[in-house]
C-alpha positions as CSV (number, residue, x, y, z in Angstrom):
1,M,0.0,0.0,0.0
2,D,1.3,3.5,-0.9
3,E,1.1,6.3,1.6
4,I,-2.3,7.4,2.8
5,I,-3.2,10.6,0.9
6,K,-5.6,13.4,1.4
7,T,-8.0,14.5,-1.4
8,E,-11.1,16.6,-2.1
9,F,-14.4,16.2,-3.7
10,N,-13.3,18.0,-6.9
11,N,-10.5,15.5,-7.4
12,I,-12.8,12.5,-7.5
13,D,-14.4,11.1,-10.6
14,V,-17.9,10.3,-9.3
15,T,-18.9,8.8,-12.6
16,K,-16.5,5.9,-12.1
17,S,-16.7,5.7,-8.3
18,V,-19.0,3.3,-6.3
19,S,-20.2,2.9,-2.8
20,I,-19.7,-0.6,-1.4
21,P,-22.9,-2.5,-0.6
22,G,-23.3,-3.5,3.0
23,R,-20.4,-1.2,4.0
24,N,-22.2,2.1,4.5
25,G,-19.5,4.8,4.8
26,L,-17.0,3.1,2.5
27,M,-16.5,3.8,-1.2
28,I,-14.2,2.9,-4.1
29,C,-13.2,6.2,-5.7
30,W,-11.3,6.9,-8.9
31,L,-9.4,10.2,-9.0
32,N,-9.8,12.4,-12.1
33,N,-7.3,11.7,-14.9
34,E,-5.9,8.7,-13.1
35,N,-6.4,5.0,-13.5
36,D,-5.8,4.2,-9.9
37,Y,-8.6,3.9,-7.4
38,Y,-8.7,4.4,-3.6
39,L,-10.7,3.3,-0.6
40,V,-12.4,6.3,0.9
41,D,-14.4,6.6,4.1
42,D,-16.0,9.3,6.2
43,N,-14.0,8.5,9.4
44,G,-10.5,9.8,8.7
45,G,-9.4,6.7,6.8
46,K,-9.7,4.4,9.9
47,Q,-12.4,2.2,8.4
48,A,-10.8,2.2,5.0
49,V,-7.5,1.1,6.5
50,S,-9.1,-1.8,8.4
51,D,-11.1,-2.8,5.4
52,Y,-8.3,-2.5,2.9
53,L,-7.7,-6.2,2.5
54,I,-11.4,-7.1,2.0
55,L,-11.6,-5.3,-1.4
56,E,-11.2,-8.5,-3.3
57,C,-14.4,-9.8,-1.9
58,F,-16.3,-7.3,-4.0
59,S,-14.7,-8.2,-7.4
60,N,-17.9,-10.0,-8.4
61,D,-19.9,-6.8,-8.0
62,F,-17.5,-4.5,-9.8
63,G,-15.6,-6.8,-12.2
64,D,-12.0,-7.6,-11.9
65,L,-10.2,-4.7,-10.3
66,P,-6.5,-4.2,-9.8
67,K,-5.3,-3.9,-6.3
68,A,-6.3,-0.6,-4.7
69,K,-3.5,1.9,-4.8
70,S,-4.1,3.3,-1.3
71,V,-6.5,4.9,1.2
72,A,-7.6,8.4,0.6
73,I,-8.9,10.6,3.4
74,I,-11.4,13.3,2.6
75,S,-13.4,15.6,4.9
76,N,-16.8,14.6,6.3
77,T,-18.6,17.1,4.1
78,D,-16.8,16.0,0.9
79,F,-17.5,12.4,1.7
80,Y,-21.2,12.9,1.7
81,K,-21.0,15.0,-1.5
82,V,-19.3,12.0,-3.2
83,F,-21.7,9.5,-1.6
84,T,-24.8,11.5,-2.7
85,A,-23.4,12.0,-6.2
86,I,-22.7,8.3,-6.6
87,D,-26.2,7.4,-5.4
88,S,-27.8,10.1,-7.5
89,Q,-26.3,9.0,-10.8
90,S,-27.4,5.4,-10.2
91,G,-31.0,6.6,-9.4
92,R,-30.8,5.2,-5.8
93,A,-30.5,8.4,-3.8
94,S,-34.1,9.7,-4.1
95,K,-35.7,6.4,-3.1
96,H,-33.1,5.8,-0.4
97,N,-33.7,9.2,1.1
98,T,-37.4,8.8,0.9
99,D,-37.2,5.5,2.8
100,I,-35.0,7.2,5.5
101,V,-37.5,10.1,5.8
102,D,-40.3,7.5,6.3
103,T,-38.2,5.9,9.1
104,I,-37.6,9.3,10.7
105,D,-41.2,10.3,10.6
106,S,-42.3,7.0,12.1
107,L,-39.9,7.5,15.0
108,L,-41.0,11.1,15.5
109,E,-44.7,10.1,15.5
110,S,-44.1,7.3,18.0
111,A,-42.2,9.8,20.3
112,V,-45.1,12.3,20.1
113,V,-47.7,9.7,20.8
114,A,-45.6,8.6,23.8
115,G,-45.7,12.1,25.2
116,A,-41.9,12.6,24.9
117,S,-40.3,16.0,25.2
118,D,-37.0,14.9,23.7
119,I,-35.4,12.2,21.5
120,H,-31.8,11.2,22.3
121,F,-29.5,9.5,19.9
122,E,-26.2,8.2,21.5
123,R,-24.1,7.1,18.5
124,N,-21.2,4.9,19.6
125,D,-18.6,2.9,17.6
126,Q,-20.9,0.1,16.5
127,V,-24.5,1.0,17.5
128,A,-26.7,3.9,18.4
129,I,-29.1,3.9,21.3
130,I,-32.3,5.9,21.1
131,H,-33.9,7.2,24.3
132,L,-37.2,9.1,24.8
133,R,-37.6,11.6,27.7
134,V,-41.1,11.1,29.0
135,N,-42.4,12.8,32.1
136,G,-38.8,14.0,32.7
137,L,-37.3,10.6,32.8
138,L,-35.0,9.1,30.0
139,N,-36.2,5.7,28.7
140,K,-34.3,3.5,26.3
141,V,-36.6,2.5,23.4
142,K,-34.4,1.1,20.6
143,T,-30.9,0.2,19.5
144,I,-30.0,0.7,15.8
145,S,-26.8,0.4,13.8
146,A,-24.4,3.3,13.8
147,E,-24.7,3.5,10.0
148,S,-28.5,3.8,10.3
149,C,-28.2,6.6,12.8
150,D,-25.7,8.4,10.6
151,E,-28.2,8.2,7.7
152,M,-31.1,9.5,9.8
153,M,-29.1,12.4,11.1
154,F,-27.7,13.2,7.7
155,V,-31.1,13.3,6.1
156,S,-32.7,15.1,9.1
157,Y,-30.1,17.9,8.9
158,N,-29.4,18.2,5.2
159,I,-32.8,17.5,3.7
160,L,-35.5,18.1,6.4
161,A,-34.0,21.1,8.4
162,T,-35.5,24.5,7.6
163,T,-32.7,26.5,9.3
164,K,-29.2,25.1,9.7
165,E,-25.5,25.8,9.1
166,S,-23.9,24.4,5.9
167,T,-24.0,20.6,5.7
168,W,-24.2,17.9,8.4
169,N,-20.8,17.3,10.1
170,R,-20.7,14.9,13.0
171,N,-17.3,16.2,14.1
172,I,-18.4,19.7,15.2
173,P,-21.4,20.9,17.3
174,Q,-24.4,21.8,15.1
175,D,-27.9,23.1,15.6
176,A,-31.0,23.1,13.3
177,N,-34.7,23.4,13.2
178,I,-37.0,20.8,11.5
179,L,-40.7,21.2,10.7
180,R,-42.7,18.0,10.1
181,E,-46.4,17.3,9.4
182,L,-47.1,14.1,11.3
183,P,-50.3,12.1,11.7
184,S,-50.8,13.6,15.1
185,G,-50.2,17.2,14.0
186,S,-47.6,19.8,13.0
187,Y,-44.4,19.7,15.1
188,R,-41.1,21.5,15.2
189,F,-38.0,19.6,16.3
190,R,-35.0,21.5,17.6
191,Y,-31.9,19.5,16.6
192,A,-28.5,19.7,18.3
193,H,-25.5,17.3,18.2
194,M,-22.0,17.2,19.8
195,P,-19.1,14.9,19.1
196,I,-18.4,12.5,22.0
197,F,-15.6,10.2,22.9
198,G,-15.2,6.9,21.1
199,K,-12.6,4.6,19.6
200,S,-13.6,5.4,16.0
201,G,-13.8,9.1,16.3
202,G,-17.2,9.2,14.6
203,C,-19.3,9.1,17.8
204,Y,-21.8,11.8,18.7
205,H,-24.8,12.6,20.9
206,A,-27.8,14.2,19.1
207,V,-31.0,15.4,20.6
208,L,-34.3,16.4,19.0
209,R,-36.5,18.7,21.3
210,I,-40.2,18.2,20.4
211,I,-42.2,21.4,20.2
212,K,-45.9,21.5,19.1
213,A,-46.2,23.8,16.2
214,E,-49.1,26.2,16.6
215,T,-51.2,27.4,13.7
216,I,-50.3,31.0,12.8
217,Q,-53.4,33.1,13.5
218,V,-54.4,36.8,13.2
219,F,-55.4,37.8,16.7
220,D,-57.7,40.7,16.0
221,A,-60.3,39.7,18.5
222,I,-59.2,39.4,22.1
223,D,-60.8,36.5,24.0
224,S,-61.6,38.2,27.3
225,D,-62.9,34.9,28.8
226,K,-59.6,33.1,28.2
227,N,-57.1,33.1,31.0
228,P,-53.7,32.0,29.6
229,L,-52.4,31.5,33.2
230,E,-54.6,28.5,33.9
231,I,-52.1,26.2,32.3
232,L,-49.5,27.2,34.9
233,Q,-51.6,25.7,37.8
234,L,-50.7,28.4,40.2
235,T,-51.8,28.5,43.8
236,P,-53.9,31.5,44.9
237,D,-50.8,33.1,46.5
238,E,-48.6,32.4,43.5
239,D,-51.3,33.9,41.2
240,K,-51.4,37.0,43.5
241,D,-47.6,37.4,43.4
242,L,-47.5,36.9,39.6
243,Q,-50.2,39.5,39.1
244,A,-48.1,42.0,41.1
245,I,-45.1,41.2,38.8
246,M,-47.1,41.6,35.6
247,Q,-48.9,44.8,36.7
248,A,-45.6,46.6,37.2
249,P,-45.4,49.6,34.8
250,H,-41.8,48.7,33.9
251,G,-38.9,46.5,35.1
252,L,-37.5,43.0,34.6
253,L,-39.3,39.7,34.9
254,L,-36.6,37.1,35.2
255,I,-37.5,33.5,34.7
256,T,-35.0,30.8,35.6
257,G,-34.8,27.0,35.5
258,V,-32.9,24.2,33.9
259,T,-33.3,23.1,30.3
260,G,-36.7,21.5,29.8
261,S,-38.3,23.1,32.9
262,G,-41.1,24.8,31.0
263,K,-39.7,28.4,30.9
264,S,-40.8,29.0,27.3
265,T,-44.4,27.9,28.2
266,T,-44.5,30.2,31.2
267,I,-43.2,33.1,29.1
268,K,-45.8,32.5,26.4
269,N,-48.7,32.4,28.8
270,V,-47.5,35.4,30.8
271,L,-47.0,37.5,27.7
272,E,-50.4,36.5,26.3
273,W,-52.1,37.4,29.6
274,M,-50.4,40.8,29.6
275,Y,-51.3,41.4,26.0
276,S,-55.0,40.5,26.4
277,K,-55.7,41.5,30.0
278,K,-53.3,44.3,30.9
279,Y,-53.1,46.0,27.5
280,S,-56.4,44.8,25.9
281,G,-54.5,44.1,22.7
282,N,-53.3,47.7,22.3
283,A,-49.6,47.3,22.7
284,C,-46.4,46.3,20.8
285,F,-44.7,43.2,22.1
286,V,-41.4,42.4,20.5
287,T,-39.4,39.3,21.0
288,V,-35.8,38.3,20.2
289,E,-35.4,34.5,20.5
290,D,-32.9,31.7,19.7
291,P,-35.0,30.4,18.1
292,V,-38.8,31.1,18.2
293,E,-40.4,28.2,20.0
294,Y,-44.1,29.1,20.3
295,K,-46.4,31.5,18.6
296,I,-47.2,34.2,21.1
297,Q,-50.5,36.0,20.7
298,G,-49.9,39.7,19.9
299,A,-46.1,39.4,19.8
300,I,-43.9,40.4,16.8
301,Q,-41.3,37.5,17.0
302,S,-37.8,37.2,15.6
303,S,-35.5,34.2,15.5
304,V,-31.8,35.0,15.9
305,V,-29.1,32.4,15.1
306,R,-26.1,32.8,17.4
307,L,-23.0,33.1,15.2
308,K,-20.1,30.6,15.5
309,D,-17.4,33.2,15.0
310,G,-18.1,34.7,18.4
311,A,-20.0,37.7,17.1
312,N,-23.0,38.6,19.2
313,A,-26.0,38.2,16.9
314,F,-28.4,39.1,19.7
315,L,-27.0,42.6,20.2
316,P,-28.0,44.1,16.9
317,A,-31.4,42.3,17.0
318,L,-32.0,43.7,20.5
319,K,-31.0,47.2,19.5
320,S,-33.4,47.0,16.6
321,A,-36.2,45.8,18.8
322,M,-35.6,48.7,21.2
323,R,-35.9,51.2,18.3
324,R,-39.2,49.7,17.2
325,D,-41.2,51.3,20.0
326,P,-42.0,48.2,22.1
327,D,-44.2,48.3,25.1
328,V,-42.9,44.9,26.2
329,L,-39.6,43.4,25.2
330,M,-38.8,39.7,25.5
331,I,-35.2,38.3,25.1
332,G,-35.1,34.5,24.9
333,E,-32.0,34.2,27.0
334,T,-29.4,36.6,28.5
335,R,-26.2,34.7,28.5
336,D,-23.4,37.4,28.0
337,D,-22.5,40.8,29.3
338,Q,-23.3,42.6,26.1
339,T,-26.9,41.4,26.0
340,A,-27.2,42.1,29.8
341,T,-26.0,45.7,29.2
342,A,-28.5,46.3,26.4
343,L,-31.2,44.7,28.5
344,T,-30.3,47.1,31.4
345,G,-30.6,50.0,29.1
346,A,-34.1,48.9,27.9
347,I,-35.3,48.6,31.5
348,E,-33.8,52.0,32.6
349,S,-35.5,53.6,29.6
350,G,-38.9,52.6,31.0
351,H,-39.5,49.3,29.2
352,Y,-41.0,46.1,30.6
353,A,-38.6,43.3,29.8
354,V,-38.8,39.5,30.1
355,T,-35.8,37.2,29.8
356,T,-34.3,34.0,31.1
357,V,-31.0,33.0,32.7
358,H,-29.6,29.8,34.0
359,A,-29.8,29.9,37.8
360,G,-31.0,27.4,40.4
361,S,-33.1,29.6,42.6
362,V,-34.7,33.1,42.8
363,T,-31.9,34.5,45.0
364,T,-29.0,33.0,43.0
365,A,-30.6,34.6,39.9
366,I,-29.6,38.0,41.3
367,Q,-26.0,36.8,41.6
368,R,-26.2,35.5,38.0
369,L,-27.2,39.0,36.7
370,E,-24.4,40.6,38.6
371,S,-21.9,38.1,37.1
372,L,-23.2,39.2,33.7
373,G,-22.2,42.7,34.4
374,V,-25.4,44.3,35.8
375,K,-24.3,46.7,38.5
376,R,-25.5,46.0,42.0
377,D,-26.8,49.6,42.4
378,R,-29.1,49.0,39.4
379,L,-30.3,45.6,40.7
380,A,-31.2,47.3,44.0
381,S,-33.0,50.2,42.4
382,P,-36.7,50.2,43.1
383,G,-38.6,49.1,39.9
384,F,-35.6,47.6,38.2
385,I,-36.6,44.0,39.1
386,A,-40.3,43.5,38.7
387,G,-40.0,39.9,39.9
388,I,-38.1,36.6,39.6
389,I,-39.5,33.2,39.0
390,T,-37.7,29.9,39.2
391,Q,-39.5,26.8,38.1
392,S,-39.3,23.0,37.6
393,L,-41.5,20.4,36.0
394,V,-42.5,17.6,38.4
395,P,-43.7,14.2,37.2
396,L,-47.1,13.2,38.6
397,L,-48.3,9.8,39.7
398,C,-50.9,7.9,37.7
399,E,-54.0,8.0,39.9
400,Y,-55.1,4.6,38.7
401,C,-52.0,2.5,39.4
402,K,-49.9,4.3,42.0
403,V,-48.9,2.0,44.9
404,P,-48.5,2.8,48.7
405,H,-44.9,3.5,49.9
406,S,-45.3,4.2,53.6
407,I,-47.2,6.2,56.2
408,N,-45.2,9.1,57.7
409,D,-45.1,10.1,61.3
410,L,-48.0,12.4,60.8
411,G,-50.3,9.8,59.3
412,H,-50.0,10.8,55.7
413,H,-50.1,8.0,53.1
414,L,-47.1,8.4,50.8
415,F,-47.1,6.8,47.3
416,Q,-44.8,5.7,44.6
417,K,-45.3,4.8,41.0
418,S,-46.1,1.3,39.8
419,E,-43.2,-0.3,37.9
420,Q,-45.6,-2.0,35.5
421,G,-47.9,1.0,35.1
422,C,-51.3,0.5,33.5
423,E,-53.2,1.2,30.3
424,R,-54.2,4.6,31.4
425,C,-50.6,5.8,31.7
426,N,-49.2,3.7,28.8
427,Q,-47.3,1.5,31.4
428,T,-45.2,4.5,32.6
429,G,-46.7,4.9,36.1
430,A,-46.9,8.7,35.5
431,S,-49.6,11.0,34.2
432,G,-47.7,14.0,32.9
433,R,-46.0,16.8,34.7
434,R,-46.9,20.1,36.4
435,P,-44.8,23.2,37.0
436,V,-43.7,24.2,40.5
437,F,-42.5,27.7,41.2
438,E,-40.4,29.8,43.5
439,M,-41.2,33.5,43.3
440,L,-39.6,36.7,44.5
441,V,-41.3,40.1,44.4
442,P,-38.6,42.5,45.8
443,D,-39.6,44.8,48.6
444,L,-37.4,47.5,50.2
445,N,-35.9,45.0,52.7
446,I,-34.7,42.7,49.9
447,L,-33.4,45.7,47.8
448,Q,-31.4,46.9,50.8
449,E,-29.8,43.5,51.1
450,I,-29.1,43.3,47.4
451,A,-27.4,46.7,47.7
452,S,-25.3,45.4,50.6
453,G,-23.8,42.7,48.3
454,N,-24.5,39.9,50.9
455,P,-26.2,36.9,49.1
456,T,-26.8,35.2,52.4
457,K,-28.8,38.1,53.8
458,V,-30.8,38.3,50.6
459,Y,-31.6,34.7,50.9
460,K,-32.6,35.0,54.6
461,C,-34.7,38.1,53.9
462,W,-36.6,36.2,51.2
463,R,-37.0,33.0,53.4
464,D,-38.5,35.1,56.2
465,K,-41.4,35.9,53.9
466,H,-42.9,32.4,54.4
467,N,-43.4,33.1,58.1
468,K,-45.3,36.4,57.5
469,R,-48.1,35.1,55.2
470,G,-50.3,32.2,55.6
471,N,-50.0,30.0,52.5
472,L,-47.5,28.7,50.0
473,N,-46.1,31.9,48.6
474,Q,-42.8,33.8,48.6
475,G,-40.1,32.4,50.9
476,Y,-40.9,28.7,50.2
477,L,-38.3,26.6,48.5
478,M,-39.0,24.5,45.5
479,K,-38.2,21.4,47.6
480,E,-40.9,22.3,50.2
481,K,-43.6,23.0,47.6
482,I,-42.9,19.7,45.9
483,F,-43.0,17.8,49.2
484,L,-46.5,19.2,49.8
485,L,-47.5,17.4,46.6
486,V,-45.8,14.2,47.9
487,M,-47.9,14.4,51.1
488,Q,-51.0,14.9,49.0
489,G,-50.2,11.7,47.2
490,I,-49.7,13.5,43.9
491,V,-45.9,13.0,43.5
492,D,-43.8,9.9,44.0
493,Y,-42.2,9.9,47.4
494,Q,-39.2,7.8,46.3
495,W,-38.6,10.1,43.3
496,F,-38.6,13.1,45.8
497,I,-36.0,11.4,48.0
498,N,-33.8,10.5,45.0
499,F,-33.8,14.1,43.8
500,Y,-34.2,16.3,46.9
501,G,-33.3,14.1,49.9
502,E,-35.1,14.1,53.2
503,I,-37.3,16.9,54.5
504,E,-36.7,18.6,57.9
505,D,-39.1,17.7,60.7
506,S,-40.1,21.4,61.2
507,M,-41.0,21.8,57.6
508,L,-42.8,18.4,57.6
509,R,-45.1,19.7,60.3
510,E,-45.5,23.0,58.5
511,M,-46.6,21.2,55.4
512,D,-49.0,19.1,57.5
513,E,-50.6,22.3,58.7
514,K,-51.0,23.6,55.2
515,I,-52.8,20.4,54.2
516,S,-55.1,20.7,57.3
517,N,-56.0,24.3,56.4
518,Q,-57.0,23.5,52.8
């Protein structure tokens, strides 16, 4: 064998080259103006080197061939150009891609029917494992060949995606959006993949986030009877606090939570309530999102693709939004100091703004803003922060098959999910999820502690609020609110212990009192 060479798509004569049946990802390629051919693969030559000696096995398919000159290495992108060109000229590409699209749609439909929020593809050296996230938990559903996974991702990205970057390349992080009409309705799938460790170097982890696509409507008539906040399942005290936040004339509504905690749903319903109830449809709502996830009634929405060269694509979009006379401005996520600075300017100029950050609680969200460059004196200024919400989605027990776990010291029956489930819950033991919230509406005491720069005092000041008002409102931790649902038999006790640990005796008795007063 001669030395391994590097070549490009333009150097290959695709009219003479062939892909090897049963060896997806391996081709026999002739170079332009040369009589010699090479083994070419999409994995840096590794597969071609290992398969070099088996070429003679294919002589019956391609006629008597001289011994291959060498192994040629081409880029991942060029490989798929050659592969597609070879299949196209033989008339196979169209049908092959159609078959793959059918396979993809079948998988997407089954995920939607199962109530999944995400589809995970973990592509390893030999196989790919598919998981569905249902009710917050990841469940393995299928194992397919690595080659089949590559084909599905290639077609999803290059053919089905409506917004994307260049062509699919497993070796770099990539994002895309895919719109599909399925038997169960119209859906958008947010695609993202990242290379992961593996022996072959071709391994990656890809995820499709499932988002129900809403029909675009012209909202001229405002439905005064509809309350968009009902879907949030707020307690009376939470509803009161949220009303105070939304009725602020200006300021920042900050929503925090991990990925998949329902922040986008909360934002959609909060903005629709403000548009229809607070402004009666007579307002300009402008959004800057990465990307648009839901159609928001009354909002003028823009998708912004963050640039890979490090340039801040959000900044010019945000500046444009501020110049377009908005009453309410929504920024999908504030993740850098430039966006935070522009957001600060919008608030100080009298706008109402809504955004998200990654933070674990309502009090650490304040520290997060400060780390993004928002000055402490601004954070402590009355009216700058309208309110902060931290949220999580909690899996609910199936009422028809939940099983007893134990009885606690106060006589409450605690339950856990059935491992087998039942027909009502599709054998999952769960019946969906509900949001749980922490809320902070800053008063002068909290603002003074923010100004002091002592996070511990801010936390204590917020926690003291739960002693001053009767029900589950400000000052209660997410953990405590979720445990109340455990004591009511709504949430799995064992799930709670796994994720949050034990509850203190004092809080246990306080939760018991809340239940008794309901």
